[in-house]
C-alpha positions in Angstrom: 11.3 -12.9 -9.6 14.2 -12.6 -12.0 12.9 -9.6 -13.7 12.7 -7.9 -10.2 16.3 -8.9 -9.5 17.5 -7.4 -12.7 15.6 -4.0 -12.0 17.2 -4.1 -8.6 20.7 -4.0 -10.2 20.1 -0.7 -11.5 19.7 0.8 -7.7 22.7 1.8 -5.6 23.5 -0.4 -2.4 22.6 2.1 0.2 22.8 -0.5 3.0 26.1 -2.5 3.6 24.9 -4.9 6.4 22.3 -6.7 4.9 20.4 -10.1 5.9 22.6 -13.0 5.2 19.5 -15.2 4.4 18.3 -12.7 1.7 21.7 -12.9 0.2 21.7 -16.6 0.1 18.1 -16.6 -1.4 18.9 -14.2 -4.1 22.1 -16.1 -5.0 20.1 -19.3 -5.3 17.9 -17.3 -8.2 20.6 -15.2 -9.6 24.4 -15.3 -9.2 24.7 -11.5 -10.0 22.1 -10.6 -7.4 23.0 -8.2 -4.5 20.8 -8.2 -1.3 22.2 -4.6 -0.6 20.9 -3.3 -4.1 17.7 -5.6 -3.6 16.9 -3.8 -0.4 17.3 -0.4 -1.9 14.8 -1.5 -4.7 12.5 -2.9 -2.2 12.3 0.5 -0.4 11.8 2.3 -3.8 9.0 -0.2 -4.5 7.4 0.5 -1.3 7.4 4.3 -1.7 6.0 3.8 -5.2 3.1 1.8 -3.6 2.6 4.5 -0.9 2.3 7.1 -3.7 0.1 5.1 -5.8 -2.0 3.9 -2.8 -2.5 7.7 -1.6 -3.9 8.4 -5.2 -6.3 5.5 -4.9 -7.3 6.1 -1.3 -8.1 9.7 -2.0 -10.7 8.6 -4.9 -11.9 5.8 -2.4 -12.7 8.5 0.2 -10.5 6.2 2.6 -8.2 7.9 5.3 -4.7 8.4 3.8 -3.4 7.0 7.0 -3.8 3.7 5.2 -1.1 4.4 2.9 1.8 3.8 5.3 0.6 0.2 6.3 0.3 -0.7 2.5 3.9 0.7 2.0 5.1 -1.3 5.0 3.3 -4.3 3.5 4.8 -3.9 0.0 8.3 -3.5 1.5 8.1 -6.7 3.6 6.5 -8.6 0.7 9.2 -7.7 -1.8 12.0 -8.8 0.9 10.1 -12.1 1.5 9.7 -12.8 -2.1 13.1 -14.3 -2.6 12.6 -16.7 0.0 9.0 -17.8 -1.3 10.8 -18.4 -4.9 13.6 -20.4 -3.2 11.1 -22.6 -1.5 9.4 -23.2 -4.9 12.8 -24.1 -6.3 13.7 -26.6 -3.4 10.3 -28.3 -4.0 11.0 -28.7 -7.6 14.6 -30.0 -6.9 13.6 -32.4 -4.2 10.8 -33.9 -6.3 13.2 -34.8 -9.2 16.1 -36.2 -7.0 15.0 -39.9 -7.0 15.0 -39.9 -10.7 18.2 -38.1 -11.0 19.8 -40.5 -8.4 18.7 -43.5 -10.4 20.4 -42.0 -13.7 23.6 -41.5 -11.7 23.5 -45.0 -10.4 23.2 -46.5 -13.8 26.1 -44.5 -15.0 28.3 -45.4 -12.1 27.3 -49.1 -12.2 28.4 -49.0 -15.9 32.1 -47.9 -14.8 31.5 -44.3 -15.8 33.9 -41.8 -14.2 31.8 -39.8 -11.5 32.5 -36.4 -12.9 31.2 -37.6 -16.6 28.2 -39.3 -14.9 27.2 -36.1 -13.4 26.3 -35.0 -17.0 23.0 -37.0 -16.5 21.8 -34.1 -14.5 21.3 -32.1 -17.7 18.2 -34.1 -18.4 16.3 -32.8 -15.4 15.1 -29.1 -15.7 14.8 -28.5 -12.0 18.5 -29.1 -11.8 19.4 -26.8 -14.5 21.1 -24.2 -12.2 23.2 -26.7 -10.3 24.3 -28.5 -13.4 25.5 -25.2 -15.0 27.5 -24.4 -11.9 29.1 -27.9 -12.0 30.0 -27.6 -15.5 31.4 -24.0 -14.8 33.4 -25.1 -11.7 34.9 -28.3 -13.5 35.8 -26.1 -16.6 37.6 -23.7 -14.0 39.5 -26.5 -12.5 37.9 -26.9 -9.4 38.7 -30.1 -7.3 36.0 -32.6 -7.5 35.9 -33.3 -3.9 35.0 -29.5 -3.5 31.9 -29.3 -5.8 29.4 -30.2 -3.0 30.5 -27.2 -1.0 31.0 -24.8 -4.1 27.6 -25.4 -6.0 24.9 -23.2 -4.6 21.7 -25.0 -4.0 18.8 -24.7 -1.7 18.7 -28.5 -1.1 20.9 -30.3 1.2 19.9 -33.4 -0.3 21.3 -32.5 -3.7 24.7 -31.8 -2.1 24.7 -35.1 -0.2 23.9 -36.8 -3.7 26.8 -35.1 -5.3 29.0 -36.1 -2.5 27.8 -39.7 -2.6 28.2 -39.5 -6.6 31.8 -38.4 -6.4 32.6 -41.0 -3.8 31.3 -43.6 -6.5 29.0 -45.0 -3.7 26.5 -46.7 -5.5 25.1 -48.6 -2.3 24.5 -45.4 -0.4 23.0 -43.8 -3.3 20.5 -46.6 -3.9 19.6 -46.5 -0.1 19.5 -42.5 -0.2 17.1 -42.8 -3.2 14.8 -45.1 -1.3 14.5 -42.7 1.6 14.0 -39.6 -0.7 11.3 -41.5 -2.3 9.3 -42.3 0.8 10.0 -38.7 2.1 8.7 -37.3 -1.1 5.7 -39.7 -0.8 5.0 -38.3 2.7 5.3 -34.8 1.6 2.9 -35.3 -1.3 0.2 -36.6 1.1 0.5 -33.8 3.5 0.5 -31.4 0.6 -2.8 -32.9 -0.8 -4.3 -32.6 2.5 -3.5 -29.1 2.9 -4.5 -28.4 -0.7 -8.1 -29.6 0.1 -8.3 -27.2 3.1 -6.9 -24.3 1.3 -9.3 -25.1 -1.7 -12.3 -24.9 0.3 -11.0 -21.5 1.8 -10.3 -20.3 -1.8 -13.9 -21.0 -2.9 -15.2 -18.8 0.2 -12.9 -15.9 -1.0 -13.4 -16.2 -4.4 -17.1 -16.7 -4.5 -18.7 -16.1 -1.3 -16.9 -12.7 -0.3 -17.8 -10.9 -3.6 -21.3 -12.1 -3.3 -21.4 -10.8 0.5 -19.9 -7.4 -0.6 -22.7 -6.9 -3.3 -25.3 -7.8 -0.8 -23.9 -5.3 1.6 -23.9 -2.5 -1.0 -27.3 -3.3 -2.0 -28.4 -3.2 1.7 -26.4 -0.2 2.4 -28.6 1.8 -0.2 -31.6 1.0 1.8 -30.1 2.3 5.4 -28.5 5.1 3.7 -24.8 3.8 3.4 -23.6 4.1 -0.2 -20.5 3.0 -1.7 -19.0 5.3 -4.3 -18.3 3.8 -8.0 -14.4 3.9 -7.4 -14.9 1.8 -4.2 -16.9 -0.9 -6.0 -14.4 -0.8 -8.9 -11.6 -1.0 -6.4 -13.2 -4.1 -4.6 -13.8 -6.1 -7.8 -10.8 -5.0 -10.0 -8.0 -4.9 -7.3 -9.0 -6.3 -3.9 -10.6 -9.5 -4.7 -8.4 -10.4 -7.3 -5.6 -9.7 -4.9 -7.0 -11.9 -2.3 -7.3 -14.7 -4.9 -3.9 -14.5 -6.1 -2.5 -14.6 -2.7 -4.2 -17.8 -1.8 -3.3 -19.4 -5.0 0.5 -18.4 -4.5 0.2 -19.6 -0.9 -1.3 -22.9 -2.2 1.6 -23.2 -4.7 4.2 -22.8 -2.0 2.7 -25.4 0.1 2.2 -28.0 -2.9 4.7 -30.8 -3.4 4.3 -32.8 -6.4 6.0 -36.2 -6.2 7.5 -37.3 -9.6 
């Protein structure tokens, strides 16, 4: 995703009024991202997809009318991709919060200054972006009480933890840690149930669908319906792997690992 954002920086911002949610998701992933430039990049990406699909569809003997829906899907997917990555980041952050709270509690209990105690966040990879922002803001002289509002993060829980830490409220942090631990446990159980269902569906797509396609191709020769070599290659090299990758990515989006 960061590679796509960097590529988008080379494009001109053709649209000024862009989606605020897209802007927020992009900023979560990269501070230099621009929703206007990324929208232009998404449009260019869709046009490239349309041109490539026209070349493929002509070889596959498919109607070229399919190129337009494929271009639209490419454009929509590229616009939704930042929100998907933001969700992945949110899951990683929230899963690491109970342990990060425990570290902050220990520092505050030993009389460490709250601003110094926040250095404990450097031990948690999921909070790397948030920690770097805190260090940058403090070095620029930003007031400590404004840090919860200034730090860009997809997690409202992190903002609350930051506020409680700066208020030196150990009891509130302890209670919030217990609540988050229970919440993460519930999310993990729901995620496991959904993963079992998606896993069964994945087996159907990854194993049964190619076998069914092969059977149809063989039976087609009997009834006079013959697939071209390009259509077979397209199905096994592009179509089926794309289906599999889509399901795995959706499974990752809906997986919450309790730390």
